[in-house]
C-alpha positions as CSV (number, residue, x, y, z in Angstrom):
1,M,128.9,201.1,226.6
2,K,128.7,197.7,228.3
3,R,126.5,197.1,231.2
4,H,128.3,195.5,234.2
5,T,126.6,194.1,237.2
6,I,128.6,195.0,240.2
7,P,127.8,193.5,243.6
8,S,130.6,195.4,245.3
9,I,132.9,197.5,243.2
10,A,135.5,197.1,245.8
11,L,135.9,193.4,244.8
12,C,136.1,193.9,241.0
13,A,139.9,193.7,240.8
14,A,140.1,190.8,243.3
15,L,142.9,192.6,245.1
16,L,141.2,193.0,248.3
17,I,140.9,193.5,251.9
18,A,143.5,192.1,254.3
19,A,145.4,193.4,257.2
20,S,147.1,196.7,256.6
21,C,149.2,199.1,258.7
22,G,148.3,202.7,259.7
23,N,148.3,205.5,257.2
24,S,151.8,206.5,258.1
25,T,153.0,203.0,258.7
26,P,154.4,200.7,256.0
27,P,151.9,197.8,255.7
28,A,152.5,194.3,256.8
29,T,152.9,191.8,253.9
30,T,149.4,190.7,252.8
31,T,149.3,186.9,252.9
32,A,147.3,184.6,250.7
33,A,145.4,183.4,253.7
34,Q,144.5,187.0,254.7
35,T,143.3,187.8,251.2
36,T,141.3,184.5,251.0
37,Q,139.8,185.3,254.4
38,A,138.8,188.8,253.3
39,V,137.1,187.5,250.1
40,Q,135.3,184.9,252.1
41,E,134.1,187.5,254.6
42,T,132.3,189.4,251.8
43,T,128.7,189.3,252.7
44,T,125.7,188.8,250.6
45,S,123.6,191.3,252.6
46,V,124.2,194.1,250.1
47,A,121.7,194.2,247.3
48,V,123.2,193.7,243.9
49,T,123.0,197.0,242.0
50,E,123.5,197.7,238.3
51,K,125.5,200.6,237.0
52,V,126.3,201.6,233.5
53,I,130.1,201.6,233.4
54,P,131.4,203.0,230.1
55,D,134.4,201.5,228.4
56,D,136.7,204.5,227.8
57,A,139.8,205.1,225.8
58,P,143.0,204.6,227.9
59,Y,143.2,207.0,230.8
60,V,145.9,209.7,230.5
61,I,146.4,211.6,233.7
62,A,147.1,214.9,231.9
63,D,143.7,214.7,230.2
64,G,141.7,214.3,233.3
65,I,139.6,211.5,234.8
66,T,137.4,209.5,232.4
67,E,133.7,208.9,232.5
68,R,134.4,205.3,233.5
69,M,136.5,206.5,236.5
70,K,133.7,208.8,237.5
71,A,131.2,206.0,237.4
72,L,133.4,203.5,239.2
73,S,134.3,206.0,241.9
74,V,130.8,206.6,243.2
75,L,130.6,203.4,245.3
76,V,127.7,204.7,247.4
77,D,125.7,207.5,245.7
78,G,124.0,208.3,249.0
79,N,121.3,210.6,250.3
80,K,122.2,214.1,249.1
81,A,119.8,216.1,251.2
82,R,122.4,217.7,253.6
83,L,125.0,218.1,250.9
84,A,122.6,219.9,248.7
85,G,121.6,222.1,251.7
86,V,125.3,223.0,252.2
87,F,125.6,224.0,248.5
88,R,122.5,226.1,248.6
89,K,123.8,227.9,251.6
90,A,127.2,228.5,249.9
91,E,125.5,229.6,246.7
92,A,123.5,232.2,248.7
93,G,126.7,233.7,250.0
94,E,126.5,232.3,253.5
95,P,129.7,231.1,255.2
96,I,130.4,227.4,255.5
97,T,133.1,225.3,257.3
98,V,134.5,222.3,255.6
99,A,136.5,219.7,257.6
100,Y,138.6,216.7,256.7
101,L,139.0,213.9,259.2
102,G,141.5,211.1,258.5
103,G,145.0,209.8,258.6
104,S,148.3,210.9,256.9
105,I,146.7,210.9,253.4
106,T,144.3,213.6,254.7
107,Q,147.1,215.3,256.5
108,G,148.9,215.5,253.2
109,S,151.8,213.1,253.7
110,T,154.1,213.1,250.6
111,A,152.4,216.2,249.3
112,T,152.4,219.7,250.8
113,P,149.8,221.7,252.7
114,T,148.7,223.3,249.4
115,T,148.9,220.3,247.2
116,C,147.0,217.7,249.3
117,Y,143.5,216.7,248.3
118,A,141.9,218.4,251.3
119,Y,143.3,221.8,250.4
120,L,142.6,221.3,246.7
121,T,139.1,220.2,247.2
122,T,138.4,223.3,249.4
123,Q,139.9,225.5,246.7
124,W,137.5,223.9,244.2
125,L,134.6,224.7,246.6
126,K,135.8,228.3,246.9
127,Q,135.9,228.7,243.1
128,R,132.5,227.0,242.7
129,F,130.9,229.2,245.4
130,P,132.9,232.5,245.3
131,K,130.3,234.5,247.4
132,S,130.7,232.1,250.4
133,D,133.4,232.6,253.0
134,I,134.7,229.0,253.3
135,T,136.7,227.9,256.4
136,Y,139.1,225.0,255.9
137,V,139.8,222.5,258.7
138,N,142.3,219.8,258.1
139,A,142.0,217.2,260.9
140,G,144.2,214.6,259.4
141,I,146.8,212.9,261.8
142,G,149.2,210.3,260.5
143,A,148.9,206.7,261.6
144,T,145.4,207.1,263.0
145,G,142.4,205.0,262.2
146,S,138.8,205.4,263.1
147,Y,139.3,204.1,266.6
148,I,141.5,207.0,267.4
149,G,139.4,209.1,265.2
150,V,136.2,208.6,267.1
151,F,137.8,209.9,270.3
152,R,139.1,213.0,268.7
153,T,136.1,213.9,266.5
154,D,134.7,216.3,269.1
155,R,138.0,218.1,269.7
156,D,139.3,218.3,266.2
157,V,136.1,218.6,264.1
158,L,132.9,219.2,265.9
159,S,134.5,222.0,267.9
160,K,134.7,223.9,264.6
161,S,130.9,223.5,263.9
162,P,131.4,222.1,260.4
163,D,128.8,222.2,257.6
164,L,130.5,219.5,255.6
165,V,132.9,216.7,256.7
166,F,135.0,214.3,254.6
167,V,136.0,211.1,256.3
168,D,139.0,208.9,255.3
169,F,140.2,205.9,257.3
170,S,140.2,203.1,254.7
171,V,143.9,202.3,254.8
172,N,144.3,202.9,258.5
173,D,141.5,200.6,259.7
174,T,142.7,197.0,259.4
175,T,141.3,193.5,259.5
176,E,143.5,192.9,262.5
177,H,140.8,194.7,264.5
178,T,137.8,194.3,262.2
179,E,135.0,194.4,264.7
180,R,136.5,197.2,266.7
181,N,137.1,199.3,263.5
182,I,133.6,198.7,262.2
183,G,132.2,200.0,265.5
184,S,134.5,203.0,265.7
185,Y,133.8,204.0,262.1
186,D,130.1,203.7,262.8
187,G,130.8,205.9,265.8
188,V,132.6,208.6,263.8
189,L,129.7,208.8,261.4
190,R,127.1,208.9,264.2
191,K,129.0,211.5,266.2
192,L,129.2,213.8,263.1
193,W,125.7,213.3,261.9
194,L,123.9,213.7,265.2
195,S,126.0,216.7,266.3
196,D,124.6,220.2,266.7
197,S,125.9,221.6,263.4
198,K,124.3,218.7,261.5
199,P,127.0,218.5,258.8
200,A,126.8,216.7,255.5
201,I,129.2,213.7,255.3
202,V,131.1,212.4,252.3
203,T,133.3,209.4,252.9
204,I,136.4,208.5,250.9
205,A,137.9,205.0,250.3
206,M,141.6,204.9,249.5
207,T,143.9,202.0,248.7
208,Q,147.3,200.5,249.0
209,D,149.2,199.5,245.9
210,N,148.0,195.8,246.2
211,G,144.4,196.8,246.5
212,T,144.2,196.5,250.3
213,S,141.6,198.7,251.8
214,F,138.9,198.6,254.5
215,Q,136.3,200.0,252.0
216,Q,134.4,196.7,252.0
217,Y,133.4,197.2,255.6
218,H,133.1,200.9,255.5
219,S,130.9,200.8,252.5
220,E,128.4,198.5,254.2
221,I,128.0,201.1,257.0
222,C,127.6,203.9,254.4
223,R,125.0,201.9,252.6
224,A,123.1,201.3,255.8
225,Y,123.0,205.0,256.5
226,D,122.8,206.0,252.9
227,I,125.9,208.2,253.2
228,P,128.0,208.9,250.0
229,M,131.2,207.0,249.6
230,I,133.7,208.0,246.9
231,S,136.2,205.3,246.0
232,Y,139.6,206.3,244.8
233,H,140.3,202.5,245.2
234,D,137.9,201.4,242.5
235,A,138.8,204.2,240.0
236,I,142.6,203.8,240.4
237,M,142.8,200.0,240.6
238,D,140.7,199.7,237.5
239,V,143.0,201.9,235.3
240,I,146.1,200.2,236.7
241,K,144.6,196.8,236.0
242,N,143.9,197.9,232.5
243,G,147.4,199.1,232.0
244,H,146.6,202.7,231.5
245,I,148.9,204.0,234.3
246,K,151.3,202.5,236.9
247,W,151.0,202.8,240.6
248,T,154.2,204.8,240.7
249,D,152.6,207.4,238.5
250,I,150.4,208.4,241.4
251,S,152.4,207.4,244.5
252,D,156.0,207.4,245.7
253,D,155.4,204.5,248.2
254,N,152.9,201.8,248.7
255,I,150.1,203.9,250.3
256,H,150.3,207.6,250.0
257,P,149.3,209.5,246.9
258,N,152.0,211.8,245.7
259,E,151.1,215.3,244.4
260,T,149.8,213.9,241.2
261,G,147.8,211.3,243.1
262,H,146.3,214.0,245.3
263,S,145.4,215.9,242.2
264,V,143.7,212.9,240.7
265,L,141.9,212.2,244.0
266,T,140.6,215.8,244.0
267,E,139.3,215.3,240.5
268,I,137.4,212.2,241.6
269,I,135.9,213.9,244.6
270,T,135.0,217.1,242.9
271,S,133.4,215.3,240.0
272,Y,130.8,213.9,242.5
273,L,130.5,217.2,244.3
274,G,130.0,219.0,241.0
275,S,127.2,216.7,240.0
276,V,125.4,217.3,243.3
277,A,126.0,221.1,243.1
278,D,124.6,221.2,239.6
279,S,121.3,219.7,240.8
280,A,121.2,221.1,244.3
281,D,118.1,223.2,243.7
282,S,116.1,220.2,242.7
283,I,117.2,217.9,245.5
284,D,114.7,217.3,248.3
285,T,116.5,218.5,251.4
286,T,113.7,217.5,253.9
287,H,114.3,213.7,253.8
288,E,117.7,213.0,255.2
289,S,119.6,209.8,256.0
290,D,118.2,207.8,258.9
291,F,120.6,207.4,261.9
292,S,117.9,206.4,264.4
293,T,119.3,202.8,264.7
294,P,123.1,202.2,265.0
295,Y,124.6,200.0,262.3
296,A,127.0,198.3,264.8
297,T,127.0,200.1,268.1
298,D,126.4,203.4,269.9
299,K,129.0,202.9,272.6
300,Y,131.2,205.6,271.2
301,A,128.5,208.3,271.4
302,D,130.3,210.0,274.3
303,A,133.8,209.1,273.2
304,R,136.4,211.5,274.6
305,L,140.1,211.8,275.5
306,I,141.6,212.2,278.9
307,T,144.9,214.0,278.5
308,P,147.3,215.8,280.9
309,G,145.5,218.3,283.0
310,S,142.2,216.5,282.9
311,P,140.4,216.2,286.3
312,E,140.2,212.4,286.0
313,V,144.0,212.2,286.6
314,V,144.5,211.4,290.3
315,N,148.2,210.4,290.5
316,E,151.1,211.1,288.2
317,T,154.0,211.0,290.7
318,G,157.3,210.3,289.0
319,W,155.9,210.9,285.5
320,E,157.1,213.8,283.4
321,V,153.9,215.7,282.3
322,K,154.0,217.6,279.1
323,T,151.1,220.0,278.3
324,D,153.0,222.3,275.9
325,E,154.3,219.6,273.6
326,N,152.6,217.0,271.5
327,F,153.3,213.4,270.8
328,G,150.7,212.4,268.1
329,N,148.8,215.7,268.4
330,F,146.5,214.6,271.2
331,G,147.1,217.4,273.7
332,G,150.3,216.6,275.6
333,F,151.6,213.3,277.1
334,W,153.1,211.6,280.1
335,R,156.6,210.1,280.0
336,V,158.7,208.1,282.3
337,M,162.3,206.9,281.7
338,S,164.6,204.7,283.6
339,K,168.3,204.1,282.8
340,D,168.4,200.8,284.8
341,G,164.8,199.7,284.4
342,S,164.0,200.1,288.1
343,F,161.6,203.1,287.8
344,D,162.4,204.1,291.4
345,G,160.1,206.9,292.6
346,T,157.6,206.3,289.8
347,E,154.1,205.5,291.0
348,P,151.3,204.1,288.8
349,L,149.8,206.7,286.5
350,T,146.2,206.7,287.9
351,F,142.9,207.8,286.6
352,E,139.4,207.6,288.0
353,V,136.9,207.5,285.2
354,N,133.2,207.1,284.7
355,A,133.0,205.0,281.6
356,K,131.7,201.8,280.0
357,S,134.6,201.4,277.7
358,V,138.3,202.3,278.2
359,G,141.2,202.4,275.8
360,I,144.7,203.8,275.8
361,F,146.9,205.8,273.3
362,Y,150.6,205.1,273.9
363,G,153.9,205.5,272.2
364,K,155.5,202.7,270.1
365,M,159.2,203.4,270.4
366,V,162.0,202.4,268.0
367,K,164.5,202.6,270.8
368,N,164.3,201.5,274.4
369,G,160.5,200.9,274.4
370,G,159.4,199.6,277.8
371,R,156.5,197.5,279.0
372,F,153.7,198.4,281.4
373,D,150.8,196.7,283.1
374,I,147.3,198.1,283.0
375,A,145.2,197.5,286.1
376,V,141.5,198.0,286.3
377,N,140.1,198.4,289.8
378,G,143.2,196.8,291.2
379,T,143.5,193.8,288.8
380,V,146.0,193.7,286.0
381,V,144.1,193.1,282.8
382,D,146.8,193.6,280.2
383,T,150.5,194.1,279.6
384,I,151.7,196.3,276.8
385,D,155.1,196.2,275.1
386,T,155.9,199.6,273.6
387,S,159.0,198.4,271.7
388,F,159.1,199.1,267.9
389,R,162.7,198.2,267.5
390,N,164.1,198.9,264.1
391,G,160.7,200.3,263.0
392,W,160.1,203.3,260.7
393,G,159.7,205.8,263.6
394,N,158.0,206.5,266.9
395,Y,154.2,206.8,266.7
396,V,151.0,206.6,268.8
397,E,149.3,203.2,269.0
398,A,145.8,202.6,270.3
399,K,144.4,199.7,272.2
400,E,141.0,199.1,273.7
401,I,141.5,197.9,277.2
402,I,138.2,196.8,278.7
403,E,134.4,197.2,278.2
404,F,132.0,196.9,281.2
405,K,128.4,195.8,281.2
406,E,127.4,199.3,282.2
407,A,129.0,202.6,282.8
408,G,130.4,203.3,286.3
409,K,133.3,204.7,288.3
410,N,136.5,202.7,287.6
411,T,140.1,203.2,288.6
412,I,142.7,202.7,285.8
413,E,146.4,202.4,286.6
414,I,149.4,202.4,284.2
415,I,152.2,200.5,286.0
416,P,155.8,200.4,284.4
417,K,157.3,197.0,284.5
418,K,160.9,196.7,285.8
419,G,163.5,195.6,283.4
420,E,166.2,197.1,281.3
421,K,166.7,200.7,280.2
422,A,163.3,201.9,279.0
423,V,161.0,204.8,278.1
424,I,157.2,204.8,278.3
425,M,155.0,207.4,276.8
426,V,151.2,207.7,277.2
427,S,149.3,210.2,275.2
428,A,145.8,209.7,276.4
429,L,143.2,207.5,278.0
430,A,140.2,207.0,275.7
431,V,136.8,206.6,277.4
432,S,133.2,206.3,276.3
C-alpha cells in the first residue's frame, strides 16, 4: 500500500466543480474559466486528513468494487450514532422506514424501478436484516436540486417518519447558484436531522462524465455536521482515470448511471453500510452529530410549498387550476394560455403569504413559453421568461424571488406579459 495525503478527495482527478444542469437536464458545456474558478474556490478551511488508499489490481466490474474504491468512496466517515441505532433497531426485528431524497438518479432515470440504486440498496438492507419490516420511500424527482428539495422535504420524506434518509443532489446543485444551493442543502440536512423521527442521514456525491459535481461544497457541510458522505464521484473517476473502465461502461449519457452504474453505486453504498452494521453494537449511540449551529443558514427551517387549493391563494381568475394532475410532481399546477398573447380575462395569480423568503416553481416550455412579471406588494421585482425553445423537454425550474429582513404578510402576484401566442405554467410558490 502507498499512503496518500488527501486534502479533498473530490479534487484528486482535477476534473472538478463547475456549472452543471439539473439531474434530468443535459449539462451546459464546462468552460475552462468555470473549472479554474471552481478550483480557486477550494477552501483551506478543511483540515488535511490522511487515509491509507491501497493500490489495487485493475478494477473489473464483474468482480466487484476494490478495496481502493471502498476507501476512496468514504469522503466523510461521519458520526455513526444514529445509523448504528437504526441497524440495532432493524436487527431486533423492529420495522424501519428508509427514504431516498434526490433528483433523477435517485428516481431511477435510465434504470428501472427495480434496478435503481435506491431499490437495490433497500433490498440489501432487507437481506441484511430479514426480521425487520422495511418500508421503502423513493422521493427522487428529476431535474430537482436541493433548493426544490428543501421545500418538498416535509411532504415527500418527513411525512413518512423515516428512520434513515439518503440524500443526493450533487449533480443538480450548480455553481450558477452556489450560495443559494449551499443554504438549501444545509436546510435539507437540518430539516431531516431536527425532525420528530430523528432519522440517520447518509449523503451521496455523484458526478458527470467530466468530473463536474457539487460535492466540494456539500462535503464541507457534511464535515461541519459530521454526517457521512459516500462519493461515487471519487471511486468512479479514479478507476476511469487509471484506465480500468470507461464512462460508457456505467452510463449511457453524460450524467445518469445505467443499470450497471446503479449496481456499482449500490455496492459502494452498501460497503459503507455493511461496515457500520458489522460494528453497530460497539458504536456509541449517545453522542450524535451537533446541529445546534447552522452551517450556512436556518432560513429554510419552515420551508413549504403553496400549491393549488392552499388557503394562501386569493385570486386565480382566468387561470386553469389543476389539482388532479401533476407537472413536476408538486401537487397540481396553474396554467394560462393565450393564442394571441393578450391574456384577456386573466387576472394576476395572487397569493397572500406570511414569509421571510419567497420563491417560485414554474414551467420551462420547449414551445410557446411566455413571460410573466412577479410583483411583491404592488412592485414588480422580476420578469421571468419560461421559453426553453428547442430544449430537451418541459420541466420545472425554480427561482428565489425575494428575501425580507423579517417575516411578515406579503402579497405576491404572477402577472402574464402580453405578447405572442404563449403558455405559462406555475407549479408552486415556495415560502419559508
